[in-house]
TIFITOR-531148 format. One record per residue: residue number from 1; residue in three letters; chain; x, y, z of N, C-alpha, C in turn. Coordinates in pm, whole numbers, plus 32768, in hexadecimal, padded with zeros to 4 digits. Example, Ala and Ser with C-alpha at 12.3 -4.5 7.8 and 13.67 -1.06 7.14 Angstrom:
<atoms>
atom num->1	residu->ALA	chaine->A	n.xx->8527	n.yy->7DC7	n.zz->830C	ca.xx->84CE	ca.yy->7E3E	ca.zz->830C	c.xx->8528	c.yy->7EB6	c.zz->830C
atom num->2	residu->SER	chaine->A	n.xx->8505	n.yy->7F1F	n.zz->82C4	ca.xx->8557	ca.yy->7F96	ca.zz->82CA	c.xx->850A	c.yy->8003	c.zz->8313
</atoms>
This chain:
<atoms>
atom num->1	residu->MET	chaine->A	n.xx->F546	n.yy->ACB3	n.zz->1B79	ca.xx->F571	ca.yy->AC53	ca.zz->1B17	c.xx->F500	c.yy->AC40	c.zz->1AB2
atom num->2	residu->ARG	chaine->A	n.xx->F524	n.yy->AC20	n.zz->1A3A	ca.xx->F4C2	ca.yy->AC0B	ca.zz->19CF	c.xx->F498	c.yy->AB79	c.zz->19CD
atom num->3	residu->VAL	chaine->A	n.xx->F415	n.yy->AB61	n.zz->19D8	ca.xx->F3E2	ca.yy->AAD8	ca.zz->19D8	c.xx->F36A	c.yy->AACE	c.zz->1979
atom num->4	residu->PRO	chaine->A	n.xx->F352	n.yy->AA57	n.zz->1942	ca.xx->F2DD	ca.yy->AA45	ca.zz->18ED	c.xx->F25C	c.yy->AA4E	c.zz->193F
atom num->5	residu->TYR	chaine->A	n.xx->F1F4	n.yy->AA83	n.zz->1903	ca.xx->F170	ca.yy->AA8E	ca.zz->1942	c.xx->F145	c.yy->AA06	c.zz->1978
atom num->6	residu->SER	chaine->A	n.xx->F160	n.yy->A99D	n.zz->192A	ca.xx->F134	ca.yy->A915	ca.zz->194F	c.xx->F17C	c.yy->A8DF	c.zz->19CA
atom num->7	residu->GLN	chaine->A	n.xx->F1E9	n.yy->A91F	n.zz->19F5	ca.xx->F22D	ca.yy->A8F4	ca.zz->1A6F	c.xx->F1E3	c.yy->A927	c.zz->1AEB
atom num->8	residu->VAL	chaine->A	n.xx->F197	n.yy->A993	n.zz->1ADA	ca.xx->F151	ca.yy->A9D1	ca.zz->1B4A	c.xx->F0BC	c.yy->A9B4	c.zz->1B49
atom num->9	residu->PHE	chaine->A	n.xx->F080	n.yy->A9AB	n.zz->1AD2	ca.xx->EFEF	ca.yy->A999	ca.zz->1AC4	c.xx->EFCD	c.yy->A922	c.zz->1A6B
atom num->10	residu->THR	chaine->A	n.xx->EF5D	n.yy->A8E3	n.zz->1A8A	ca.xx->EF20	ca.yy->A87E	ca.zz->1A34	c.xx->EEA5	c.yy->A8BD	c.zz->19F5
atom num->11	residu->VAL	chaine->A	n.xx->EE92	n.yy->A8A5	n.zz->1974	ca.xx->EE18	ca.yy->A8D1	ca.zz->1930	c.xx->EDD1	c.yy->A853	c.zz->1901
atom num->12	residu->GLN	chaine->A	n.xx->ED57	n.yy->A840	n.zz->1933	ca.xx->ED0C	ca.yy->A7C6	ca.zz->1914	c.xx->EC79	c.yy->A7E8	c.zz->1907
atom num->13	residu->ASN	chaine->A	n.xx->EC3D	n.yy->A7C3	n.zz->1897	ca.xx->EBAF	ca.yy->A7DD	ca.zz->187D	c.xx->EB8C	c.yy->A870	c.zz->1891
atom num->14	residu->GLY	chaine->A	n.xx->EBE6	n.yy->A8C8	n.zz->1867	ca.xx->EBCE	ca.yy->A957	ca.zz->1870	c.xx->EBE3	c.yy->A993	c.zz->18FA
atom num->15	residu->MET	chaine->A	n.xx->EC0D	n.yy->A941	n.zz->1959	ca.xx->EC25	ca.yy->A970	ca.zz->19E2	c.xx->ECBB	c.yy->A979	c.zz->19FC
atom num->16	residu->ILE	chaine->A	n.xx->ECE3	n.yy->A9DF	n.zz->1A48	ca.xx->ED6E	ca.yy->A9F4	ca.zz->1A6C	c.xx->ED7F	c.yy->A9D2	c.zz->1AFF
atom num->17	residu->MET	chaine->A	n.xx->EDE6	n.yy->A982	n.zz->1B1E	ca.xx->EDFF	ca.yy->A959	ca.zz->1BA8	c.xx->EE94	c.yy->A964	c.zz->1BC5
atom num->18	residu->PRO	chaine->A	n.xx->EEBA	n.yy->A9A4	n.zz->1C34	ca.xx->EF48	ca.yy->A9A9	ca.zz->1C57	c.xx->EF7A	c.yy->A921	c.zz->1C85
atom num->19	residu->LYS	chaine->A	n.xx->EFF6	n.yy->A902	n.zz->1C5E	ca.xx->F036	ca.yy->A885	ca.zz->1C8A	c.xx->F07E	c.yy->A899	c.zz->1D0F
atom num->20	residu->VAL	chaine->A	n.xx->F0A2	n.yy->A915	n.zz->1D2B	ca.xx->F0EC	ca.yy->A93A	ca.zz->1DA5	c.xx->F0A9	c.yy->A9B6	c.zz->1DE0
atom num->21	residu->PRO	chaine->A	n.xx->F0C4	n.yy->A9D7	n.zz->1E5D	ca.xx->F090	ca.yy->AA55	ca.zz->1E91	c.xx->F0C7	c.yy->AACA	c.zz->1E3E
atom num->22	residu->VAL	chaine->A	n.xx->F06E	n.yy->AB27	n.zz->1E1C	ca.xx->F091	ca.yy->AB97	ca.zz->1DC3	c.xx->F067	c.yy->AC1A	c.zz->1E04
atom num->23	residu->ARG	chaine->A	n.xx->F0BA	n.yy->AC80	n.zz->1DF0	ca.xx->F097	ca.yy->AD07	ca.zz->1E1E	c.xx->F0A7	c.yy->AD68	c.zz->1DA9
atom num->24	residu->ILE	chaine->A	n.xx->F040	n.yy->ADBB	n.zz->1D95	ca.xx->F044	ca.yy->AE22	ca.zz->1D2D	c.xx->F015	c.yy->AEA4	c.zz->1D6C
atom num->25	residu->ASN	chaine->A	n.xx->F06B	n.yy->AF09	n.zz->1D6B	ca.xx->F04A	ca.yy->AF8C	ca.zz->1DA3	c.xx->F011	c.yy->AF83	c.zz->1E31
atom num->26	residu->GLY	chaine->A	n.xx->F04B	n.yy->AF2B	n.zz->1E81	ca.xx->F022	ca.yy->AF1D	ca.zz->1F0D	c.xx->EFAD	c.yy->AEC1	c.zz->1F26
atom num->27	residu->VAL	chaine->A	n.xx->EF6E	n.yy->AE8E	n.zz->1EBD	ca.xx->EEFD	ca.yy->AE32	ca.zz->1ECA	c.xx->EF32	c.yy->ADA4	c.zz->1EB6
atom num->28	residu->GLN	chaine->A	n.xx->EF0F	n.yy->AD4B	n.zz->1F12	ca.xx->EF46	ca.yy->ACC3	ca.zz->1F0D	c.xx->EED7	c.yy->AC5B	c.zz->1EFC
atom num->29	residu->MET	chaine->A	n.xx->EEF9	n.yy->ABF1	n.zz->1EB2	ca.xx->EEA0	ca.yy->AB7E	ca.zz->1EA3	c.xx->EEF5	c.yy->AB02	c.zz->1E9E
atom num->30	residu->GLY	chaine->A	n.xx->EEB7	n.yy->AA92	n.zz->1EBA	ca.xx->EF01	ca.yy->AA15	ca.zz->1EBA	c.xx->EEC1	c.yy->A9AC	c.zz->1E62
atom num->31	residu->PRO	chaine->A	n.xx->EF01	n.yy->A93A	n.zz->1E57	ca.xx->EEC7	ca.yy->A8CB	ca.zz->1E0B	c.xx->EE3B	c.yy->A8AC	c.zz->1E3E
atom num->32	residu->GLY	chaine->A	n.xx->EDE4	n.yy->A883	n.zz->1DE6	ca.xx->ED59	ca.yy->A866	ca.zz->1E0C	c.xx->ECFA	c.yy->A8D4	c.zz->1DE3
atom num->33	residu->VAL	chaine->A	n.xx->ED30	n.yy->A94A	n.zz->1DC5	ca.xx->ECDE	ca.yy->A9BA	ca.zz->1D96	c.xx->ECD4	c.yy->A9AD	c.zz->1CFE
atom num->34	residu->ALA	chaine->A	n.xx->EC5E	n.yy->A9C0	n.zz->1CC7	ca.xx->EC4A	ca.yy->A9BA	ca.zz->1C37	c.xx->EBF3	c.yy->AA30	c.zz->1C0B
atom num->35	residu->PHE	chaine->A	n.xx->EC13	n.yy->AA69	n.zz->1B9A	ca.xx->EBC4	ca.yy->AAD8	ca.zz->1B65	c.xx->EBCD	c.yy->AAD6	c.zz->1ACE
atom num->36	residu->GLY	chaine->A	n.xx->EB6B	n.yy->AB17	n.zz->1A8F	ca.xx->EB64	ca.yy->AB1A	ca.zz->19FE	c.xx->EB9D	c.yy->AB99	c.zz->19C4
atom num->37	residu->SER	chaine->A	n.xx->EB94	n.yy->ABA4	n.zz->1941	ca.xx->EBC7	ca.yy->AC1B	ca.zz->18FC	c.xx->EB74	c.yy->AC95	c.zz->1922
atom num->38	residu->GLY	chaine->A	n.xx->EBB3	n.yy->AD08	n.zz->1919	ca.xx->EB70	ca.yy->AD84	ca.zz->1939	c.xx->EB76	c.yy->ADA9	c.zz->19CC
atom num->39	residu->VAL	chaine->A	n.xx->EBAB	n.yy->AD51	n.zz->1A1F	ca.xx->EBB8	ca.yy->AD6C	ca.zz->1AAE	c.xx->EC3F	c.yy->ADAF	c.zz->1AC6
atom num->40	residu->SER	chaine->A	n.xx->EC3C	n.yy->AE1F	n.zz->1B09	ca.xx->ECB7	ca.yy->AE66	ca.zz->1B2A	c.xx->ECE5	c.yy->AE3A	c.zz->1BB4
atom num->41	residu->PHE	chaine->A	n.xx->ED63	n.yy->AE17	n.zz->1BBF	ca.xx->ED9C	ca.yy->ADED	ca.zz->1C3F	c.xx->EE11	c.yy->AE48	c.zz->1C5E
atom num->42	residu->GLY	chaine->A	n.xx->EE06	n.yy->AE97	n.zz->1CC6	ca.xx->EE70	ca.yy->AEF6	ca.zz->1CE8	c.xx->EE87	c.yy->AF5A	c.zz->1C79
atom num->43	residu->GLY	chaine->A	n.xx->EE1F	n.yy->AF76	n.zz->1C2B	ca.xx->EE2A	ca.yy->AFD4	ca.zz->1BBC	c.xx->EE5D	c.yy->AF97	c.zz->1B3B
atom num->44	residu->ALA	chaine->A	n.xx->EE74	n.yy->AF14	n.zz->1B39	ca.xx->EEA7	ca.yy->AED1	ca.zz->1AC1	c.xx->EE3F	c.yy->AE71	c.zz->1A8A
atom num->45	residu->ASP	chaine->A	n.xx->EE2C	n.yy->AE73	n.zz->1A07	ca.xx->EDD4	ca.yy->AE14	ca.zz->19C4	c.xx->EE2A	c.yy->AD9D	c.zz->199A
atom num->46	residu->LEU	chaine->A	n.xx->EE2D	n.yy->AD36	n.zz->19EB	ca.xx->EE86	ca.yy->ACC5	ca.zz->19D4	c.xx->EE61	c.yy->AC75	c.zz->1958
atom num->47	residu->ALA	chaine->A	n.xx->EDE5	n.yy->AC79	n.zz->192E	ca.xx->EDBE	ca.yy->AC34	ca.zz->18B3	c.xx->EDFB	c.yy->AC7A	c.zz->1839
atom num->48	residu->ALA	chaine->A	n.xx->EE06	n.yy->ACFD	n.zz->183F	ca.xx->EE3B	ca.yy->AD4A	ca.zz->17CE	c.xx->EED0	c.yy->AD32	c.zz->17B9
atom num->49	residu->ILE	chaine->A	n.xx->EF17	n.yy->AD09	n.zz->1822	ca.xx->EFA7	ca.yy->ACF2	ca.zz->1813	c.xx->EFCB	c.yy->AC5D	c.zz->1812
atom num->50	residu->ALA	chaine->A	n.xx->EF66	n.yy->AC07	n.zz->180A	ca.xx->EF80	ca.yy->AB76	ca.zz->1804	c.xx->EFDC	c.yy->AB59	c.zz->178E
atom num->51	residu->GLY	chaine->A	n.xx->F03F	n.yy->AB05	n.zz->17A6	ca.xx->F09D	ca.yy->AAE0	ca.zz->173E	c.xx->F119	c.yy->AB39	c.zz->1739
atom num->52	residu->HIS	chaine->A	n.xx->F114	n.yy->ABAB	n.zz->177C	ca.xx->F189	ca.yy->AC03	ca.zz->1783	c.xx->F1E2	c.yy->ABD7	c.zz->17F6
atom num->53	residu->ASP	chaine->A	n.xx->F261	n.yy->ABFA	n.zz->17EE	ca.xx->F2B9	ca.yy->ABE4	ca.zz->1860	c.xx->F29B	c.yy->AC4C	c.zz->18CB
atom num->54	residu->LEU	chaine->A	n.xx->F2B6	n.yy->AC29	n.zz->1947	ca.xx->F29E	ca.yy->AC82	ca.zz->19B8	c.xx->F321	c.yy->ACA7	c.zz->19FC
atom num->55	residu->GLU	chaine->A	n.xx->F327	n.yy->AD20	n.zz->1A31	ca.xx->F397	ca.yy->AD48	ca.zz->1A87	c.xx->F36C	c.yy->AD2C	c.zz->1B16
atom num->56	residu->VAL	chaine->A	n.xx->F3B2	n.yy->ACCF	n.zz->1B58	ca.xx->F389	ca.yy->AC9E	ca.zz->1BDB	c.xx->F3FD	c.yy->ACA6	c.zz->1C3E
atom num->57	residu->ASP	chaine->A	n.xx->F3E0	n.yy->ACD7	n.zz->1CB5	ca.xx->F43D	ca.yy->ACCF	ca.zz->1D26	c.xx->F3FD	c.yy->AC6F	c.zz->1D89
atom num->58	residu->GLN	chaine->A	n.xx->F44A	n.yy->AC0F	n.zz->1DBA	ca.xx->F415	ca.yy->ABB2	ca.zz->1E1D	c.xx->F44C	c.yy->ABD7	c.zz->1EA6
atom num->59	residu->ASP	chaine->A	n.xx->F3F1	n.yy->ABEB	n.zz->1F06	ca.xx->F41F	ca.yy->AC11	ca.zz->1F8C	c.xx->F446	c.yy->AB95	c.zz->1FDD
atom num->60	residu->ALA	chaine->A	n.xx->F477	n.yy->ABAB	n.zz->2054	ca.xx->F4A8	ca.yy->AB3E	ca.zz->20A9	c.xx->F43D	c.yy->AAD7	c.zz->20CC
atom num->61	residu->SER	chaine->A	n.xx->F3BD	n.yy->AB02	n.zz->20CD	ca.xx->F351	ca.yy->AAA5	ca.zz->20EE	c.xx->F31E	c.yy->AA59	c.zz->2075
atom num->62	residu->GLY	chaine->A	n.xx->F357	n.yy->AA72	n.zz->1FFF	ca.xx->F330	ca.yy->AA29	ca.zz->1F87	c.xx->F2C3	c.yy->AA6C	c.zz->1F34
atom num->63	residu->VAL	chaine->A	n.xx->F29B	n.yy->AAE4	n.zz->1F5B	ca.xx->F236	ca.yy->AB2D	ca.zz->1F0E	c.xx->F277	c.yy->AB69	c.zz->1E93
atom num->64	residu->ALA	chaine->A	n.xx->F23B	n.yy->AB52	n.zz->1E1F	ca.xx->F26B	ca.yy->AB8C	ca.zz->1DA3	c.xx->F22C	c.yy->AC15	c.zz->1D8F
atom num->65	residu->GLU	chaine->A	n.xx->F27D	n.yy->AC7D	n.zz->1D99	ca.xx->F24B	ca.yy->AD05	ca.zz->1D86	c.xx->F25E	c.yy->AD2A	c.zz->1CF4
atom num->66	residu->ILE	chaine->A	n.xx->F1EE	n.yy->AD41	n.zz->1CAF	ca.xx->F1F2	ca.yy->AD62	ca.zz->1C22	c.xx->F207	c.yy->ADF8	c.zz->1C14
atom num->67	residu->LYS	chaine->A	n.xx->F274	n.yy->AE1C	n.zz->1BD1	ca.xx->F29A	ca.yy->AEA8	ca.zz->1BC0	c.xx->F26F	c.yy->AEDF	c.zz->1B37
atom num->68	residu->GLY	chaine->A	n.xx->F25B	n.yy->AE86	n.zz->1AD7	ca.xx->F236	ca.yy->AEB1	ca.zz->1A50	c.xx->F235	c.yy->AE3C	c.zz->19F1
atom num->69	residu->HIS	chaine->A	n.xx->F223	n.yy->AE5B	n.zz->1972	ca.xx->F226	ca.yy->ADF2	ca.zz->190A	c.xx->F272	c.yy->AE24	c.zz->1890
atom num->70	residu->TYR	chaine->A	n.xx->F298	n.yy->ADC7	n.zz->183A	ca.xx->F2E3	ca.yy->ADE6	ca.zz->17C0	c.xx->F28B	c.yy->ADD5	c.zz->1747
</atoms>
């Protein structure tokens, strides 16, 4: 499903933090993790796609699996 970046991540003071458990290319992180721009997570530069919509599948445990961006 297509969701806004801001539904999955918070960007504050240049730091990116997931709002929900997230999985990208098999790598998972949860709320409480924060990282800055230039950091690759599961092969994706999440700072570079900030503000774009995301293609997300949510599994039964509530993990948002990011499949791509628009």
